[in-house]
N, C-alpha and C positions, 0 to 999 in steps of 0.2 A: 329127847329127854323123856323118861317114862315116870309116870306118876299114877298114884290111885287115889280115887275120891269116891265118896258116896254121893252119886247124883240125884237130884230131886230135892225139893225144899222139905218133904216131910209133912208140908200142910195137906189137909183134906181129911180132917176129923179122925174117926176111928180107923180108917184106913190109910192115914197119911204115911205110915212106915211099912205098908204091906206092898212087896214088890210084885205081888200077883194082882193086885187091884189095878184096873184099867184107869188111867188119867190122874188120879189125886195125889201121888207122892212120888216116892223112890223109884228110880230105874231099875230093872232086874239086874242082877250080877251079869257082868261079862266085859268084853272088850269093845269100846267104841272109838270111831274115829272122830277127832276134834275138827269140825267144820269151821269154826269162827269162835272169837271170844271178846269180850269187852269188860271193862273195869268199871264202866259208867252207864249201864243200860237204864233207859227210862221207860219201864214197862206200865206206868200208870198205876192206878189204885188197885187193879185187878191182874197185874203182871209182874215181873220180876224188876225190881229195882236194886242196882248196884252190880256185883259181878256175876256175869252170865257166860256160860259156855254152851254153845249149840254143838250137839253131837249127831252122829248119824241116826237115823231112823232103824228100828228093829222090828221084826215080826212078833 
């Protein structure tokens, strides 16, 4: 199955939706391999809570 999603929370202040900023928000456009996923991830107060998809790392 092939699907398209905007990856990343978009959280991160003024750089939250900047795909060129390192760490705070959206991933750069591209194709990513899905490594794992869960509908009930408990990341705690500083992590992802809820649906989470682990994609491959990119340079």
